[in-house]
C-alpha positions as CSV (number, residue, x, y, z in Angstrom):
1,M,45.4,-70.1,-70.5
2,K,45.1,-71.6,-74.1
3,K,46.2,-75.0,-72.8
4,F,43.5,-74.9,-70.1
5,S,40.8,-73.9,-72.6
6,L,41.8,-76.7,-74.9
7,I,41.6,-79.3,-72.1
8,L,38.2,-77.9,-71.0
9,L,36.9,-78.1,-74.6
10,L,37.9,-81.7,-75.0
11,G,36.3,-82.5,-71.7
12,I,33.0,-81.0,-72.8
13,L,33.1,-82.8,-76.1
14,W,33.8,-86.1,-74.4
15,I,31.0,-86.0,-71.8
16,P,27.5,-86.6,-73.2
17,L,25.1,-83.7,-72.8
18,F,22.7,-85.6,-70.5
19,T,25.6,-86.6,-68.3
20,Q,26.6,-82.9,-67.9
21,I,23.1,-82.0,-66.9
22,S,22.9,-84.9,-64.4
23,I,26.2,-83.8,-62.8
24,A,25.1,-80.1,-62.6
25,Q,21.8,-81.1,-61.0
26,K,23.1,-83.6,-58.6
27,K,24.3,-82.0,-55.4
28,S,27.2,-83.6,-53.5
29,K,26.3,-85.4,-50.3
30,K,29.8,-84.5,-48.9
31,D,31.5,-81.3,-48.0
32,F,34.8,-80.1,-46.6
33,L,35.1,-79.1,-43.0
34,I,37.7,-76.4,-42.7
35,T,39.6,-76.1,-39.4
36,V,41.7,-73.0,-38.5
37,S,43.9,-74.1,-35.7
38,T,45.5,-71.5,-33.5
39,D,47.0,-71.3,-30.0
40,K,43.7,-69.6,-28.9
41,G,41.7,-72.7,-30.1
42,D,40.1,-74.0,-33.3
43,I,37.6,-72.4,-35.6
44,Q,35.5,-74.6,-37.9
45,L,34.1,-73.2,-41.2
46,I,32.3,-74.3,-44.3
47,L,32.8,-72.9,-47.8
48,Y,29.8,-71.9,-49.8
49,E,29.1,-73.9,-53.0
50,S,27.5,-70.7,-54.5
51,T,30.9,-69.0,-54.7
52,P,32.8,-71.7,-56.6
53,K,35.8,-69.7,-57.7
54,H,36.6,-68.7,-54.1
55,R,35.8,-72.2,-52.8
56,A,38.1,-73.9,-55.3
57,N,40.9,-71.5,-54.7
58,F,40.8,-71.6,-51.0
59,L,40.5,-75.4,-50.9
60,K,43.5,-75.7,-53.2
61,L,45.7,-73.5,-51.0
62,V,44.6,-75.3,-47.8
63,Q,45.3,-78.7,-49.3
64,E,48.7,-77.6,-50.4
65,G,49.5,-76.5,-46.9
66,F,49.9,-72.9,-47.9
67,Y,48.5,-71.4,-44.7
68,K,50.6,-73.4,-42.3
69,D,52.4,-71.0,-39.8
70,L,51.1,-67.9,-41.4
71,L,49.8,-65.1,-39.1
72,F,46.6,-63.3,-38.3
73,H,48.5,-60.1,-39.1
74,R,45.7,-57.6,-38.8
75,V,43.2,-57.8,-35.9
76,I,40.6,-55.1,-35.0
77,Q,38.2,-55.5,-32.2
78,D,34.5,-55.3,-33.2
79,F,35.6,-55.5,-36.9
80,M,37.5,-58.6,-38.1
81,I,40.6,-60.7,-38.0
82,Q,42.7,-60.9,-41.2
83,G,45.4,-63.4,-42.3
84,G,46.9,-65.2,-45.2
85,D,49.7,-62.9,-46.2
86,P,52.6,-65.3,-47.3
87,E,55.1,-62.7,-46.1
88,S,53.9,-63.2,-42.5
89,K,55.6,-66.6,-42.3
90,N,58.7,-66.0,-40.1
91,A,58.0,-62.3,-40.1
92,K,60.1,-60.2,-37.7
93,P,58.5,-58.4,-34.8
94,G,57.1,-55.1,-35.9
95,Q,57.3,-55.9,-39.6
96,R,54.6,-54.3,-41.6
97,L,52.4,-57.0,-43.3
98,G,49.4,-57.1,-45.5
99,S,50.7,-56.5,-49.0
100,G,51.8,-60.0,-49.8
101,G,50.0,-62.4,-52.2
102,L,50.2,-64.7,-55.2
103,D,50.4,-63.5,-58.8
104,Y,46.6,-63.6,-59.5
105,R,43.3,-62.4,-58.2
106,V,40.0,-64.2,-57.9
107,D,36.9,-62.8,-59.6
108,A,34.4,-61.2,-57.3
109,E,31.3,-63.3,-56.5
110,F,28.7,-61.1,-54.9
111,L,25.4,-62.6,-54.0
112,P,22.7,-60.8,-52.0
113,E,22.1,-63.8,-49.7
114,L,25.8,-63.9,-48.6
115,F,26.4,-61.1,-46.2
116,H,28.9,-60.0,-43.5
117,K,27.3,-61.4,-40.4
118,K,29.5,-62.3,-37.5
119,G,31.5,-65.3,-38.4
120,A,31.4,-64.6,-42.2
121,L,34.6,-65.7,-44.1
122,A,35.4,-63.2,-46.7
123,A,38.2,-62.4,-49.1
124,A,40.5,-59.3,-48.7
125,R,41.3,-57.3,-51.7
126,D,43.2,-54.2,-53.0
127,G,41.5,-51.2,-54.7
128,N,41.2,-52.8,-58.1
129,P,38.0,-51.5,-59.9
130,E,36.6,-55.0,-60.5
131,K,36.7,-55.6,-56.8
132,A,38.4,-58.9,-57.5
133,S,39.7,-60.7,-54.4
134,S,43.2,-61.4,-53.1
135,S,44.6,-64.8,-54.1
136,C,45.1,-65.8,-50.5
137,Q,44.3,-63.1,-47.9
138,F,41.0,-63.5,-46.0
139,Y,39.2,-62.2,-43.0
140,I,36.7,-63.5,-40.5
141,V,34.1,-61.0,-39.4
142,Q,33.6,-60.2,-35.7
143,G,31.7,-56.9,-36.2
144,K,29.1,-55.4,-33.9
145,K,25.3,-55.0,-33.7
146,S,23.6,-52.5,-35.9
147,T,20.5,-50.4,-35.6
148,D,17.6,-50.1,-38.0
149,Q,18.8,-46.6,-38.9
150,E,22.3,-47.8,-39.7
151,L,21.1,-50.6,-41.9
152,E,18.7,-48.3,-43.7
153,M,21.6,-45.9,-44.4
154,I,23.8,-48.8,-45.7
155,E,21.0,-50.0,-47.9
156,K,20.7,-46.6,-49.6
157,R,24.5,-46.1,-49.9
158,N,25.3,-49.6,-51.3
159,N,22.0,-49.9,-53.3
160,I,21.0,-53.2,-51.6
161,T,17.9,-54.5,-49.8
162,Y,18.2,-56.7,-46.7
163,T,15.7,-59.4,-45.9
164,E,14.0,-59.3,-42.5
165,E,16.2,-62.3,-41.4
166,Q,19.4,-60.5,-42.4
167,K,18.3,-57.4,-40.5
168,K,17.5,-59.5,-37.5
169,I,21.0,-61.1,-37.6
170,Y,22.7,-57.8,-37.9
171,K,20.7,-56.3,-35.0
172,E,20.9,-59.3,-32.7
173,V,24.2,-61.0,-33.5
174,G,26.2,-58.4,-35.3
175,G,28.5,-58.0,-38.3
176,T,30.0,-55.5,-40.7
177,P,27.1,-54.6,-43.2
178,F,29.0,-51.7,-44.7
179,L,31.2,-54.2,-46.5
180,D,28.3,-56.0,-48.3
181,Q,28.6,-56.2,-52.1
182,N,32.1,-54.8,-51.9
183,Y,34.0,-57.8,-50.7
184,T,33.2,-61.5,-51.5
185,V,31.8,-63.6,-48.6
186,F,32.5,-67.2,-49.4
187,G,32.0,-69.2,-46.1
188,E,31.1,-69.0,-42.5
189,V,32.1,-70.1,-39.0
190,I,30.0,-73.0,-37.7
191,A,32.0,-73.5,-34.5
192,G,34.6,-71.4,-32.6
193,L,33.1,-67.9,-32.5
194,D,34.6,-67.7,-29.0
195,V,38.0,-68.3,-30.5
196,L,37.3,-65.5,-33.0
197,D,36.6,-63.2,-30.0
198,K,39.7,-64.2,-28.2
199,I,41.9,-63.4,-31.2
200,A,40.1,-60.1,-31.8
201,D,40.8,-59.2,-28.2
202,V,44.6,-59.6,-28.2
203,E,47.0,-56.7,-27.6
204,K,48.0,-55.0,-30.9
205,D,50.6,-52.5,-32.1
206,A,49.9,-49.3,-34.0
207,S,49.4,-51.3,-37.2
208,D,46.8,-53.7,-35.6
209,R,49.3,-56.5,-35.7
210,P,49.1,-58.7,-32.6
211,K,52.1,-58.1,-30.3
212,E,52.3,-61.8,-29.8
213,D,52.1,-63.7,-33.0
214,V,48.8,-65.6,-33.6
215,K,49.8,-68.4,-36.0
216,M,47.4,-70.5,-38.0
217,N,47.3,-73.9,-39.6
218,I,44.3,-74.5,-41.9
219,T,43.2,-78.0,-42.8
220,A,40.3,-79.5,-44.8
221,K,38.6,-82.8,-44.0
222,E,36.0,-84.3,-46.3
223,M,32.9,-85.7,-44.6
224,S,29.2,-86.2,-45.2
225,K,27.0,-83.1,-44.9
226,K,24.8,-85.1,-42.5
227,K,27.7,-85.6,-40.2
228,I,28.6,-81.9,-40.3
229,T,25.0,-81.0,-39.5
230,K,25.0,-83.5,-36.6
231,L,28.3,-82.3,-35.1
232,Y,27.9,-78.5,-35.7
233,G,24.2,-77.8,-36.4
234,Y,24.9,-76.2,-39.7
235,V,21.9,-76.9,-42.0
236,Y,22.4,-77.1,-45.8
237,E,19.8,-75.8,-48.2
């Protein structure tokens, strides 16, 4: 940690102040298209720039090939599909999974505009009081549609206020609003929601592990934001 701090300090001293401001204000014209490949099909995602710690961590693991041949080890219809446990690689049939990880956590990054709509990419976590995220386990929300009454109850319980657009998405598309501001959302599906549904629909055992392994391979491809918008319809702010 001390070595990292020293390198960072030297970097700050080396870069002129006006250059730092220019870099901060200039938004990149490129992004990384994330592809989760499975035998059920491919899911394409983007990672939010507004959750930089989760984005950087996930990209690093993807580029290192960490997720290759890991499993979606916990799958619950109308809720989510979860994967990224390193112990799931070559796991034996019936082996209990979900407790594996690396030797660090990622600080929580809660933002009111990032919510658990269908297709949201979010970080799993244990019960730590800071609500910091797992180093590597993640889930993709399937969820279900909510009513006005359900959303109102969640707003009061979680001390949050949904925008009208968020309410509309939860009522017409679906999601898992009860997780909002408790787990970090750091990306979203921009293609392949049908594949998400196929995975969520597989036959599971008593621990919600698919009876037939659903393996993943996750890759990242850098491309222009304009191309991503053209191919997948995702509009950057």
